[in-house]
N, C-alpha and C positions, 0 to 999 in steps of 0.2 A: 576853815584851813586847819586841821591840826598842828598845832604848834607853831603857828604863822605869828612871829612877834608883832608885825605889823597890824594883824588882825585878832589880837587879843589872847593868842594860845600864848603857853607856858614855853619860855625858851627854853626849859628844862627837857621838854618833850620834842623840841624840834632836832631833825636829824643834822650830823655834822656835813659841812663840805669843806675839803680841804682846796685851799686858794694859794695860789703860788706868787710870790713878792720878787722884787729885784733888790739889789745892795745899791747906795749912793754914797758917795764919801761928803764927809761934813764939812765944814769951812776951815780954815786953817786955825781958827783961833779956838774951834773946838772940832779937832781931828777925830777919825775913827767912821768906821762904817756903821751906814743906818739901813737897816729895812724900810724899803720904799714900796706902798701901794696905792694906786688911785683909792680915793672913797668911794668911788662910784661903783667897784667891783663888791666891795660889803654891804653898800646898799642894794644890789641887784641879787645878792645871795639872801638879803634878810626879804627881799620881795618875793623869794623862792619859799619863803618860809623856813628859810634853812638858819642854820648858825655856822660862820666861817671859821676854820682853823687857816691861821696863815703860817705858809711853810716858807722860809727865808732860805737864801743860798747857803747859808753858814753851818745848816742842821747836817748830823751826820747820816752817813745811809740808812744806819738802822733806826735812825729817829724818823727818816723820811717815813719809811715801812712801816713804824708803828702808826704814825700819824694816819696813814691810808688806810691802816687796820681797821681805826675807829671810826673812819668816815664811811657816807655813803653817796660821796659824788666827789668829782677833780674839777676845779676850774683852772686850766692855764689862762692866765693873764699877758697884757701887752707888755711892751718894753723893749729891751736890747735886741739886737740883732742874733741870729742864730748864728754860732761859729761854721762858717764853710768848710774845715776841715771834715765837720760830720757827715757832709755828703761829697769830699775826694777834692775841695777846691782851695786854691788861695785866696787871702782875700781880692776882692774885684770891685769895692764899692761898699763892702759891709762895714761896719761902723760900731762902737761900742758892745765889741763881744766880751760875753760874761761865760768863761766854761766853768766856773763854780753853779751859775744858774743852770746851763744845759746839763750839766751833771745831777743837780737836785731833780730837775725836772724830767729828766729820762725814768731815774728811780722811782716818782712818783706816778709816771705814766704806767711804766711797766708794773707796776703793784696795781692800780687802777685797771688796767685792762685784763690783768691775770684773775681779779677779783671779778670783773664784769660789773664795774661801777660805770653809771652814768658819767659821761664827760663833757664840759662845754667849753671850747678854747676861742680864744678871741686874739684877733690881730696876730702878735708875735706866737701868742700858743697856736693859732691856726698854722703857721709856718713851722714851728717846732714839730709839731704832731706829724705835719707831712714828711718831715726830715728823719724825724725818728722811724718812720716807717718805712724809709729807704727812697722817699723822693726828692726831689732837688728844687732850688731857687734861684729868681733872678735876684741878684745880689745887689742891683739898682736898677730902678726901672728907668729913671732918665735916659741912664746912659747905654744900658741893656735892651732896654725894650720901650723906645720913646712911642708915645701916642698923643691922641688928643684929650684924653681924659686925664686930670688934674688928680693923682691919687693920695699927694700927700700935702695936706693943707693944714698950717699951724697957724697959731695965734688965739684971739678971740671967738673963732668961728670953728673951733674943732668939734665942737659938737652939732653943726649944722649940716643937713644933709645936701650933698653938694654932686651926687651922680646915683643914676639911676641902675637897679640890679634888676635882672631876669633871673627867676628860680625855674627849674625844671619841673614839669607837672608831674606831678605824683611822687617828688621828693617830701620827706621829712620836713624840710624848710619851709615849703611852700604851705604843706599844712599848718605847722608852728605859727608863720606868718599870718597866715590867712590870705595870701595873695601870692601871684606868680610874680609881680611886677612890683617894684617899691623903690624909696630913694634910702641912701646912708650917706651918713659921714664918711670920711676917709682920712687917716693920718699915716700913711705906708710909704716908704719907698723900695719895699723888698715885694716879691708876690711868688706865686706858686708857679714852677716852670713845668713838672711833669709829676705825676700824684704816686704818693707812696702805696706801699701795698694793701689792698682792700679799700682804698679810700675811692669813692665814687665823686666826681664833679657834678654840683649841684645848682648851681648859680654863678653868674657872669656880668661884669661891665659891658658898657656896649662896644668898648676896644677888645673884648675877650678875655681880659683878665678873669681869672677864677677868684671868687668872691666867697665860696664855702664850699664844703665837703662834707660827707657823711661815710661812717666806717659801716660798712655792711658785714655782718658778722650773724651768728644764729641768734634766734628768737629771744633764747633764755637770756641771750646777754644784753644787757642795758644800751641804750642809743649812745652812739658817739659822733657830736656834731660840730662843727667848727667855721666858724665865720670871719673875713678878713675885717670887716668894719668893728665899730666900739659902740655897743648898744648899752654899755653902762653910762654912757655919756647923754643917753637919750631915754633914762627910765620916763620921764614924764611927758616924753612924745605924745600926742594927742590921738594920732593913728594908731598907738599901741603895739607896734610892733616889737620894738625894744625891750617892752617890759614883758611880752609875751614870750620873748625866748627866755628869761630868767623864769617866768612861772613853769612854762615847760619843763625846764630844768629841774625845778623844785616836785613837779610832779615824778619826774623819773627819780628822782632821789629819795624821796618818799616811799616810792614803790620798792628802791634797792635796800630800804632799811627796814621795810615791814617783810621782806624776803629774808633778810639777813635774819631777823627774830623769829619768822615760822620756821626758818631751817635748823 
């Protein structure tokens, strides 16, 4: 794999992927905002044979666009709830809202979609993609859509698969995962209620909650895939499904980088 740091390729040859991050507040004895990102996302990008460029909420709009202009893909990561004001609602269960992050990711996503770059969106990223394209969310599943499936697992077993997912036959997700039935981890209290423009639902849990969407667009445009679970926490998965998601993303990123060079 050309340019794969895990396989002996030169990092200088690897394509760049913009990876969104969150803000966190430092402790009282060392106050100030920090850029925060789970290590698993960076490891996933490395597994994809690419190099990450971390996007923090504090970047100026033109800086976000410049990073995307130099990138060959976008990874939208997990984190805070999406501001319900973006889909015309007052908070009814949404917590830890970050308008600065919403604005940064909107700018990054617009730039990636306009350039035809591949996008992989995970958990909050799945939800933000949906909202940005005109869809909406269940703000709090336990109170607004209660069911038998436990979608919000916390503690030491957050990486453990806890529920089944069914993927649509013929979907990109089923092709990538190599199966239409598999199990995933789950750490979220919000969920997709109605899909945004161009998004097609392609996977569901047993209680019918949407677990993945794909953006259908012309073949000349790179694929966009969004999942509700956390594959970055399951990279060593012996079944290989989580790692395959990042490897598929890497293939799409390398194709986009090659198209940019030849163009």
